[in-house]
N, C-alpha and C positions, 0 to 999 in steps of 0.2 A: 789517556786516563780511562776512557771507556773500556779498552782492551784488558785492563787490569782487574775487571770484575770476574771472579772465578766461578760464576754460576750460570746455569743454562736450563735447558728444557726440563730436566728431571729434578732440579733443585726444589726444595720445599720451603714453605714459609718459615719453619723453624731453622732450616739450614742457613738461610740468608741473614738470619739474626744471631747466628752463633757468636757468642762472646760479647754481644751488644747489651749494655745496660740502659734501659729506657726509664729508669726511675725519675720521677719528676716531669715526665713528658705527658701531655694531654693530646690525644688523637681522636678525631671524629671520623666515624665510618658509617656510611649509609648502607641500607640493606644488610644490617648486622646479624640478622636472625637465621639466615640460611646460607648454604653453599660456601663460595669463596669469601663472602662477607663475614660469615661467622668464623671461618678459619683464620681470617685476617685479625679479627679482634682477639681470638684465642691466643694466637702467637704473640701479638703485641702485648697483651696483658701478662702473658707468661714471662715476658722479659721486662716487666716493671711498669709499663705504660698505664696511665689512667685512660679508660675508654669512654667516649661519649657515643653511645650506640643508638643509631636511628633506624626505625622500622616503620612500616605503614600503620601498624597498630601499636598502641602502648603495651598491650599484653605480650605481643611478640618481642618487643624491645626489652621488656622486663625479664622475660624468660631467658633470652639470649644473654643479657648482662649478668643474670644470676649464675649462669653456667660458667662464666669466666672469673667469678670471684667478686670480692667486695669493691675492687677498684674499677667500677664501671657505672655509668649513669645512663639510664634509658630515657629516650626522648621519642615521642610519637612524631612521625613525619611522613605524610602521604604525598609523594612527589607528583601525583596526578591531581592534587588539590592545592592550588597555589595559596589559598588561605591557610591550609595546614602547614605549608612550608614557611609562610610568614610567622605563624604561631611558634613553629619549631625554632626559628631564628630568635624570636623574642625569649623563648625559654632558655636557650643556650646562652644568650647574652645576660640573662638574669642569674644564671649559675655563676658567671664571672670567671675570670682567669683567661690565660692565653690558650690558643689552639696551635700546638706545634705542627700539626699536620691535619689536613682534611682529605679523606679518601672518598671520592664520589663513586661508589661501587654499585649501588642499586640500579636495577633496570627491568624492563619488560621486553618480551620478544615475540613478535609475529602473531598477534591476535588475528583470528581467522576473518573477523568482520571489522569493517571500518568503524571506529569510534572517534568522535570529535569533541574536544573540550577547549574552551577559550579560543576557538577558531583554528585549532591545529589538531593534527592526528595524534592519537594517544601515545605512540612510541616516541615521537618527537617531543611531546610534552613531558613524559616521565623521564626519559633518558637524558634529554638536554635541558629543556626550559626549567623544570623543577630544580635541577642542580645549578643552573645558571643563577636562579633567584637565591638559592640557599648559600652558595659560595660567595656571591657578591655581598650578601647581607652579613657575612661574617669576616670579611677580609681584614677589617681593622683589629681583629683578635689574633691574627696570624703575625708572629713576630718577624721583623726585618732580619735579613741575612740568614736566619736559620729555619724559617718557616717553609713548609712544603705543601703543595696541593697536587693531588694525584687524581686524574680523571680516567676512569675505566672506559676505554673504547673497545674495539674489536677488529679482527681482520675483515669482518663484514663491511667495514668502512671502505675497503678497497675492492672486495669481491662482489658486493651487492648494491652499493650506492649507485644512483643514476649517474650517467656520464657527465651531466651538468654539475654534479656534486650535491647541491641543495636545490630542491624544486621550490624556489621562493614563490612561484605562482600557483603552487598546488600543495601547500602545507596542510590544507584541510582535506586533501584527497578527493576534491570534487571532480577533477578531471579523470583520475583513475586511482585505484588502490591495489597495490601488490604488497603483501605483508613483508617479504624479504627485502624488497627494494626500500620500503619505508624504514625497516630496521637498519639497513645499511646506511641510509641517510641520517638517521638519528645518531649512529655511531661515528659517522664522519663529523657530524656537528659536535660531538664530544671532543674529538681530536682538534678540530678547528678552534673550539672554545679554549682549549688548553694552550694552543699556539698563540692566540691573541692575548690571553690573560698573561702568559709568560712575558710577552712584549710590554704589556701595560705595567707589569710589576717589576720590570728590570731594575728601576732605580731603587727599589726596596730590596732587591736581591733575594726575592722569594722564588724558590724553585717550583715550576709548574710543568708537569709532564703528563702524557697520556700513554696508554698501553693496551696491548692485546693480551689477555690472560691465557690464551690458548683454548683449544677445544677440551672442555672439562666434562667428564661424566659425573652423573649423580647429583646435578644441581636442579633447582626448581625452575631455572630459566627456560628450559625446553618444554615446560608444561603445556604451552599453547600449541605445540607442534602436532599436527595431525598425520594421517596416513599420507605417504608411506614411511614417514620418519619414525612413527611409533613401532613399525615393524623392524626397521634396521638398527634402531638405537641400542638394543641389547648387544648386538655384535660390534657396533661402532665404539661402544664404551671400552671394549678390550684394547683399543688403540688410542684412547683419549688420556689426557692427564688426570691424575687423581685430584681431588679437591685441594689437598695440601700443596700439590705442585701448581695448580691453577692460581693459588693465592700468593705465590712466591714473588712475582714481579711487582705487584702493588705493595706488598709488604716491604720489599727492598727499597722502593721509591719513597715510601712513607718514613722509613726509619733507619736505613743503613748508612753509616758514615762513608761507605765506598762511593756513593752517588752524590755526595755533598757538592753543591755548586753547579750541578748539571741541570739545565732548564731548557724548555722548549722542544723537547725531543719526544719521539714516538718509540715505544719499547715493546719488545716481545722476547720471551724466554730469558728475561733478566739482562738483556742487552739492547742497546740502541738499534733500532730497525728502520727499514724504509717503509714509510706510510704512504698514504694517498698522495698523488702528484699535487693536488690542490693545497696541501699543507705548506707548499712553497709559494702560495699566492696570497699575500696579505689582504688583497682587495676583497676576496670572498669571505675571509675570516672577519674583516671589519664590517662587511654588510650583514653577516650573520649576527654579529654583536648588536648592530642597530635594530635589526628585526626582532631579536630576542628582547631587547629593552622595550620596544614598542608593545610586544605581546604582554609583557609583565605590567607595563604602565597603564594599558588600556583595559585590563581584565576587570570584569564586574566584581564589586566587593559584596560578599555575602554576609559579612559580619562574623565569620567563624574565627578570624584572627586578625591582628593588626596588619595594616599594609606596610611592606618593607620596600622603600624605594631603592632602585639600583643606582649606586654611585659609581661614576667612572673612576677606576683605580689608576689613573695616570700618576697620581701622587698619593701619599698617605692620607686617608680620610681624617 
């Protein structure tokens, strides 16, 4: 079944949706305002989907949704502020209706200095914990059998993550902090989250997959990179994917009928790929789940938004 997917490295988000009618579908995308996130909502909306577009500020979400047309609803969601995530969950639930797909696309990459919130390093918080809280808070809106959840990981999960996989004794960086190592760790956490969520949602037949979008030029994700990357990026972009190509794999997983029923896989270039060796180890994925639950459950409440408990999705809530 996997080999029948006729798309690859140079396919675009529009190409993978060729001939697909998404009328009546409602798809949520985080990080909707820039880069491959915006290209994803543009392509999905162009094929008839109604978009729930999430961005760190309401102004950015409104602007992005306005660009793709009337069939888009903006929602503020700062993934580095768990009260903001809880408020976004409440807003989306108040809007009502199902979510045919959730695309956890937003992320941050390699801040130069260590920043700790809720007892964890910022990249782990934004890239993993924020999405963990958001997705779990919306699971009962995702329909059985046809629902999809797409978690954007990265090849950094294999190239830069520590050899242990997740540094459970150093999530706050108090022992050491290396931006690329912690970025790789957060991206491995994304893939492990998808793997464990796929297992937990198997009875509901909801497809959960993670992916590497590819090295994409012209996105804001590299804004934190310093020298020497700022020097080589103009040349490196000549060999990178375009934004339209970078959005292809997550768009395929969110909406293409060609991947229906495929779950628990790690993808790259619109094909199932080999991810980190630890994706085959359920023990670390389950430990990550428990630790993530604990971080969410013990966070201080600032009163910004309602608390959203994380329910175990072993069965339909």
